[in-house]
C-alpha positions, 0 to 999 in steps of 0.5 A, spaced: 500 500 500 503 506 497 500 513 499 501 520 495 499 527 496 499 532 491 498 539 492 492 543 489 492 548 483 491 554 488 497 552 492 501 552 485 498 559 483 500 566 485 497 565 492 504 564 494 507 571 493 501 574 498 503 578 504 499 573 508 503 567 505 509 570 506 508 571 514 505 564 515 511 561 512 516 565 516 513 565 523 511 559 527 505 558 530 508 558 537 511 565 535 504 567 533 501 566 539 507 570 543 506 576 538 498 575 540 499 575 547 504 581 546 499 585 542 493 584 547 498 586 553 499 593 550 495 599 552 495 603 546 490 602 541 495 605 535 501 601 535 507 604 531 511 599 526 518 600 530 514 597 536 512 591 533 519 590 530 522 590 536 517 586 539 518 581 534 525 581 534 525 579 541 521 573 539 524 571 533 530 575 532 531 581 528 533 578 521 527 574 521 522 579 524 524 584 518 520 580 513 514 579 518 514 586 519 513 588 512 508 583 510 504 585 516 505 592 515 503 591 507 496 587 510 494 592 516 497 599 514 494 600 507 495 607 508 502 607 510 501 612 516 506 608 520 501 606 525 497 600 525 490 598 529 491 594 535 485 590 534 486 589 526 493 586 528 490 581 533 485 579 528 490 578 523 494 574 527 488 570 529 487 569 522 494 566 521 493 561 526 487 559 524 490 558 517 496 554 520 492 549 524 487 548 518 494 546 514 496 542 519 490 538 520 489 537 512 496 535 512 495 529 517 488 528 515 489 521 512 483 517 512 487 510 510 492 509 515 492 502 516 493 496 511 486 492 510 484 486 512 482 481 507 476 476 506 475 470 500 469 467 498 471 459 497 465 457 494 465 462 488 470 464 483 466 469 479 466 477 481 461 479 487 456 484 485 455 488 491 456 488 498 450 489 503 449 490 510 443 487 514 443 487 521 450 485 524 452 481 518 454 482 510 451 479 504 454 478 497 452 475 491 457 472 486 455 472 478 454 465 478 449 465 484 452 464 490 449 468 496 454 468 502 453 471 509 459 475 512 461 477 519 463 484 520 470 482 520 470 478 513 469 471 516 464 467 511 458 464 515 454 461 510 454 460 502 448 458 498 448 457 491 441 459 488 437 456 482 442 450 481 436 445 481 432 448 476 437 448 470 440 441 472 439 438 465 442 443 461 449 443 459 455 447 463 455 453 458 448 454 458 447 453 465 453 459 466 449 463 461 442 462 464 445 463 471 449 470 470 447 475 475 447 482 473 445 486 480 442 485 487 439 489 492 437 488 499 430 489 502 431 490 509 424 492 511 422 485 509 428 481 510 429 479 502 434 479 497 432 481 490 437 478 484 436 480 477 439 475 471 440 476 464 434 471 463 430 477 464 427 475 471 427 478 478 428 473 484 426 474 491 430 470 496 428 470 504 433 471 508 430 469 515 431 462 514 438 459 513 437 456 506 435 463 503 429 460 499 426 463 493 419 466 495 417 469 488 420 470 481 418 475 476 419 472 469 418 475 462 421 482 463 421 486 457 428 487 457 434 484 461 435 488 468 442 491 469 442 495 475 438 495 481 436 499 487 431 499 493 428 505 498 423 504 503 419 510 505 418 510 513 412 514 513 408 511 508 410 504 509 411 503 501 417 501 498 420 502 491 424 497 487 428 500 481 431 497 475 435 499 469 435 495 463 439 493 457 435 498 453 437 504 457 430 504 460 428 505 468 422 501 471 419 502 478 415 497 482 412 500 488 410 495 493 404 498 497 404 492 503 411 490 503 411 488 510 405 483 509 406 481 502 410 483 496 405 480 491 398 477 491 400 470 491 402 465 496 409 465 498 411 458 497 418 456 494 419 458 487 412 462 486 412 465 479 409 470 476 410 474 469 411 481 468 404 482 465 401 479 471 403 484 475 398 489 472 393 485 475 395 486 482 394 493 483 392 492 491 400 490 492 404 493 486 404 498 481 409 499 475 411 505 472 416 505 466 421 510 463 423 508 456 429 509 453 432 514 458 439 512 455 441 510 448 445 504 452 445 500 458 443 503 464 449 502 468 446 504 475 440 507 478 439 511 485 433 513 488 433 520 491 427 521 497 428 528 498 425 530 491 422 524 489 426 523 483 431 518 481 438 518 477 441 513 472 447 513 468 450 510 462 456 509 457 453 514 452 455 521 451 448 524 449 445 522 456 451 520 460 447 522 467 440 523 467 436 526 473 428 524 472 422 526 476 418 520 478 411 524 477 414 527 471 412 534 473 419 537 472 423 536 466 429 532 466 436 534 468 441 531 463 449 531 464 453 529 458 460 527 458 464 525 452 465 518 454 459 517 458 459 515 466 461 509 469 458 510 476 456 515 480 454 517 487 450 522 490 450 525 497 444 529 500 448 532 506 453 535 501 448 536 495 453 533 490 453 528 485 460 525 483 461 521 477 467 516 474 468 515 467 472 512 462 476 518 460 480 516 467 477 523 470 472 524 476 467 530 476 463 533 481 456 536 479 451 540 482 445 536 481 441 542 478 447 545 473 448 540 468 452 544 463 458 544 467 461 540 473 464 544 479 470 540 479 474 535 475 479 531 479 485 528 475 489 522 477 487 516 475 491 512 469 485 507 468 477 507 467 474 509 474 469 504 476 466 506 482 466 512 487 463 513 494 462 520 498 464 520 505 459 526 508 462 526 515 469 527 513 467 531 506 472 526 502 471 522 496 473 515 494 474 513 487 477 506 485 480 505 478 480 498 474 488 498 476 486 497 483 488 504 485 484 508 490 484 515 490 482 519 496 480 526 494 478 533 499 471 535 497 472 542 498 479 543 496 479 538 490 485 536 492 488 529 492 489 527 499 491 519 498 493 514 493 492 507 495 494 501 491 490 495 493 493 488 492 489 482 493 493 476 496 488 471 494 487 473 487 491 470 481 487 472 475 486 479 472 481 483 476 474 483 475 469 487 478 461 487 479 457 493 479 458 495 486 466 495 488 466 501 493 462 500 499 461 504 506 457 500 510 459 504 516 462 511 517 468 508 519 469 502 514 470 502 507 470 495 503 473 494 496 471 488 492 475 484 486 473 477 483 472 473 489 475 477 494 474 483 499 478 488 503 476 492 509 479 498 511 478 502 517 477 510 516 481 514 521 478 521 524 471 517 525 468 515 532 466 508 532 459 508 532 455 504 537 451 500 532 457 496 530 458 490 535 463 491 540 461 499 540 461 503 546 454 503 548 448 498 547 444 503 543 446 509 539 440 513 543 437 513 550 433 507 551 426 506 552 425 499 555 428 492 555 424 486 556 426 479 557 422 473 553 422 466 557 420 463 551 426 465 547 431 466 552 432 473 549 432 480 551 429 485 547 431 492 547 428 499 544 431 506 544 428 513 542 432 512 535 426 507 533 431 501 533 429 495 537 435 490 538 434 482 540 440 479 544 441 472 547 441 473 554 446 467 555 452 470 551 450 477 550 450 477 542 446 481 538 441 476 534 437 481 530 436 488 529 430 492 527 431 499 525 426 505 523 420 501 526 416 507 527 420 511 522 422 518 525 418 517 531 421 515 538 419 508 541 416 510 547 413 503 549 415 496 549 412 490 551 411 482 549 405 479 547 401 473 551 405 468 547 412 471 548 414 470 541 412 477 539 414 484 541 409 490 541 412 497 540 408 504 541 411 511 538 410 518 540 406 519 534 400 514 537 402 508 532 402 501 535 406 495 532 406 488 533 413 485 531 416 478 530 421 476 534 424 471 530 424 475 523 423 482 525 417 483 521 411 487 522 405 483 523 400 488 526 399 495 525 394 499 530 393 507 530 390 510 536 386 516 535 389 523 536 396 521 535 398 522 542 404 518 545 403 511 547 406 510 554 403 502 555 400 497 551 397 490 554 395 484 549 389 480 552 390 473 548 384 470 551 379 476 550 382 478 543 384 485 544 390 490 545 389 495 550 393 502 549 394 508 554 398 514 553 397 522 553 390 521 550 388 520 557 384 514 556 384 506 555 384 505 547 381 498 545 383 494 539 380 487 536 386 483 534 384 480 528 389 475 525 387 476 518 387 483 518 394 487 518 392 494 519 386 496 524 384 502 528 381 503 535 374 501 535 372 504 542 369 498 545 372 500 552 366 501 556 369 504 561 367 512 561 371 514 568 377 516 564 383 520 567 384 528 567 391 528 565 396 524 561 397 516 563 404 515 564 404 507 566 399 501 566 400 494 570 396 488 569 394 482 573 391 476 570 386 475 569 381 481 571 385 487 573 389 493 570 391 499 573 393 506 570 397 512 573 396 519 570 401 525 571 396 528 576 397 523 581 391 519 580 391 511 580 385 507 577 384 500 578 380 497 572 376 490 572 377 487 565 370 483 565 366 489 567 371 494 564 369 499 570 373 502 575 373 499 581 378 503 585 381 510 585 387 512 589 391 519 589 398 520 591 401 526 595 406 531 593 408 533 601 409 527 605 410 527 613 417 529 614 419 523 618 419 520 611 423 525 607 430 526 611 434 532 609 440 530 605 446 534 604 447 537 597 449 532 592 454 534 587 452 536 580 451 531 575 449 531 568 446 536 565 440 532 563 438 533 571 435 540 571 434 543 578 427 546 576 422 545 581 416 547 577 411 541 576 411 541 568 410 535 563 416 533 560 417 532 552 417 525 554 415 521 560 421 516 560 426 522 560 422 526 565 427 530 570 421 533 574 422 534 581 417 533 587 420 537 593 417 537 600 417 545 600 412 545 594 406 547 597 402 549 590 403 542 588 398 537 590 399 530 587 406 527 585 406 524 578 405 516 578 411 514 575 410 506 575 405 501 577 406 494 579 402 488 582 404 483 587 400 478 583 402 472 589 398 476 594 392 477 590 390 470 590 390 470 598 384 475 598 386 477 605 383 484 607 388 489 608 394 486 604 398 490 599 397 488 592 399 494 588 405 498 589 406 505 586 412 509 585 411 517 586 416 522 587 421 517 589 417 514 594 414 507 594 406 506 596 403 500 598 395 499 596 390 494 597 385 494 591 379 492 595 380 496 601 380 504 602 383 510 599 389 510 604 395 507 603 398 501 607 405 504 607 410 508 604 418 508 604 423 512 599 426 508 594 432 512 592 437 515 597 437 521 593 433 527 595 428 530 589 429 524 585 424 519 582 424 512 580 421 510 573 423 503 573 420 498 578 419 490 578 419 484 583 421 477 583 416 471 581 414 470 589 414 478 590 419 477 596 424 482 593 422 489 590 427 492 585 427 499 583 431 504 578 432 511 580 433 517 576 441 517 578 442 510 575 442 506 582 439 500 583 435 498 589 433 491 592 428 491 598 426 485 602 418 486 602 416 479 604 414 482 611 411 488 609 404 490 607 402 483 607 399 483 614 394 488 617 397 487 624 404 488 621 409 492 626 411 498 620 418 497 620 421 499 613 425 495 609 432 497 608 435 496 601 438 489 601 443 491 596 444 498 592 449 499 587 451 504 581 448 501 575 448 507 570 450 514 569 443 516 567 436 515 569 434 507 569 428 507 565 427 499 565 428 494 570 426 486 569 427 480 573 430 474 570 429 467 573 434 462 570 435 454 572 441 456 576 440 463 579 436 470 578 439 476 574 436 483 573 436 486 567 436 494 566 436 499 561 438 506 562 438 513 558 445 512 557 444 508 551 446 501 555 442 495 557 446 491 562 445 484 566 446 484 574 446 478 579 441 480 585 447 482 589 449 487 584 455 484 580 455 486 573 454 480 568 456 484 562 453 490 558 449 487 551 454 489 545 460 489 549 466 486 545 467 479 548 461 475 550 459 471 557 457 465 559 451 466 564 450 459 566 457 459 568 457 465 572 451 464 576 454 457 577 460 460 580 456 464 585 456 470 581 463 472 580 466 476 575 468 473 568 473 476 563 467 479 559 464 483 565 470 487 566 469 490 560 462 493 562 465 496 568 466 503 565 458 503 564 457 501 571 461 504 576 463 511 576 466 511 583 459 515 585 455 512 591 451 516 596 455 520 600 455 519 608 451 525 610 445 522 606 441 519 612 437 514 608 444 510 606 448 510 612 443 511 618 437 507 615 430 509 613 425 510 618 418 509 617 412 507 621 405 508 622 403 514 625 410 517 625 413 513 630 420 512 629 423 505 626 429 501 628 435 503 625 439 497 622 446 496 621 448 498 614 455 497 610 458 504 609 456 507 603 464 510 602 467 503 604 471 500 598 475 494 598 482 494 596 481 490 590 478 495 586 473 490 583 466 493 581 463 489 587 466 495 591 460 499 589 455 495 592 451 497 598 449 491 602 445 491 609 448 485 613 442 484 617 437 484 612 440 479 607 434 474 605 434 468 608 434 464 601 440 467 599 444 467 606 442 459 606 445 458 599 451 462 601 452 458 607 451 452 603 457 454 598 462 456 604 460 449 608 461 445 601 468 448 600 470 447 607 468 440 607 472 439 601 478 442 604 478 438 610 477 431 606 482 432 601 487 435 605 491 429 607 491 426 599 498 425 597 498 427 590 505 424 589 503 417 586 499 421 581 504 426 578 508 421 576 504 418 571 504 425 567 498 428 564 494 421 563 488 420 568 485 414 570 482 411 577 488 406 578 493 412 579 490 413 586 493 406 588 500 406 591 505 402 586 512 401 588 517 403 583 521 397 580 528 398 579 531 397 573 534 390 573 541 389 570 543 382 568 550 379 569 554 379 563 557 372 561 564 371 562 
């Protein structure tokens, strides 16, 4: 790999003799900085030229200072008065410093600084058409029909040959010609791969299975398709498949229901249709034809979503590049190049079209000025076969037939770098498909030649979190994370409208769904009754049901009013879907399996709606649903009657015994505002409102979370707390069959004026798990709290409390495994983490190395090598300060303001000498659960027993046999000395 840098024409022109250029070349940046400081320290507004000469002489010496003074005087003292303005001198010096910095930056800003990593397809010897990114893997299709899936490190995973069984009776030459693939494109919204062949057909392959079966075939196209492109409209949910053919025409297939079905035929293996059959399927697909835009083959086509047009190119000189309006409302823009256009790329951010031609030149065009290019970049020695623009770095990558890649500066129009690529596995002349240069990620560039791939790392671009092994689990703050016991997987959703599915045993990413709700944020996530589908709600009021195995949308519901959805509940027995949100009511949908898109039917009979936005919902099968609103009202509904059976209200101002005065904590992130106003945030999940004890004008605290204690409802005992609410950082226990008064309350967080947005419990309702807006997780033992009318009123202290995230915890879930229990957390810091009940971090989903959950739980929750990676997202060295009463001295809570007993507690600022992540965990020695204490004692007893029983074992007889192990090694065998026979005399 060789690198070369060439100056621009402007650097070789007359700018070299300018005064600013002379000054910039004669003085260094440090000397300019000293001159600027000296000028700023002068008191006079007008400075004489001799004074400047004297100052510069002290800085850089009299001989060199003379040239700089002349350049400075000619630039600033235009009237030759002998005096210069101090402000003008400072501005000029600052300008020189900026030019030097820009020059230095451009000198070292070389995108490719490391040699490439190579990959090879061993199942095909033909060139690959195009590289496509899907979720966490790449796909390529070779000319002879081999579909290969690759890991991001270019290790091939699976290869499948398509069409082989259909042409088994033909000769080898005919079979190769019939299988010749011209182009391929990915349909990410429906997980399909489209392949075009010279036999005038389009084949659609299903990527959800390992066999990549062909679902549809469109035969007898008017002409052989040469190039393909695909675009999915997130707002209208329509998709556009464009292909250019051998006659220079372009055809657009508009799929109206791509996530349901592409065509009105049963999607079985090799379901065939003809091109003429598509005209009779107006409910599924429509066709637009644009005949003979070019006089030769349409080599490439691309759709522009911002102006609803497409760009196509050809090798002809009359219409080399054409931008056509899809609706034909505007005239086409025709670009002419003498030897045609082989390839092009369009950047929406830069609004520039880059083209490569057979005349070895790269041209930059304004999309609406076809008369002449903005710049012509000369440097290649052979045909330019592909170009790609990097909008973030403002650079252009061009690749020629002789395997030479040039990197151009888009603004300076200069050559930054030249890279000669030598593929180690290829011994044949280079052969290329229609797509050679790919930018699947902002920091990754991939080149393809023959059956080989070369991956380059692009410097100057931060590693995005979407790449496996990135810094965070998601790119955007999390909305929620749930666990599916049926699939043993974790589903997480973020505000960037993306949903990730993870393997809980290893932390590996299984499936990724982007753009679930277009540009709308995902505000709610839950599982359906089967646990094999997840349901998402958006800020715009859409509710969608998705398959966990394929990632396809199977249902679409639209609530009335278009307001934010904060909770969704699937009732399989009743065939309904209940939604709540900022429309302040429960919206019911009738779940019909045969219907894809439904609207609310207003079948919910309950008329006693909330007076403010509903923030949360909880369900207790089979009869009860509870909803909580922003004004502090809690309503318990009976599903059979669809009527409100109980109403509760939260109090903003609680007794002083429940809210201890804490020391002022240090300032945290800017997301936590210090405003005490009671206003609704932009989104509930990132709320930062505060309920202060001194706020007299606020009556109620918002209900952030609701939780049913399901095991207590079956007891049917009066005076037993069956519902827990989180309000202003307090946990309040309610009896849904009792009066409107709570049965008890205590703080869930150790910080003043903080809230708890996440709440859950274990299956036996013995432990209450809470996540606050500071990032702490607290586990409370509630086995003896609120379950008896004659309870003593002692408040449960947190059995474990640790710093889990840097920002607010928005979701927490309890996961039961065969060998132990873990806690799943999601936060606004874009991380999804897994913890043991004691606070030991198992790992962060998306970290570099995977973990073995079964091994970690069997070993008592000790740290694995993978868990060490997550220390950066878990422990920031921040624990509640020693002055906080509810952390160090215990929490007092009793009925009727009676003080509670103070329990001994591990100090918050106590740290172990080892510095392990477990040092941040705060445990209560006397409040450990009996179950966990018994397991700990059993493990310690077993270890002690093994030490006693095996202490006297003599390992000497075993060691003499080396690495061989058998039951006979424990036997005591006498060593046999070598016998020496006497020699004959």
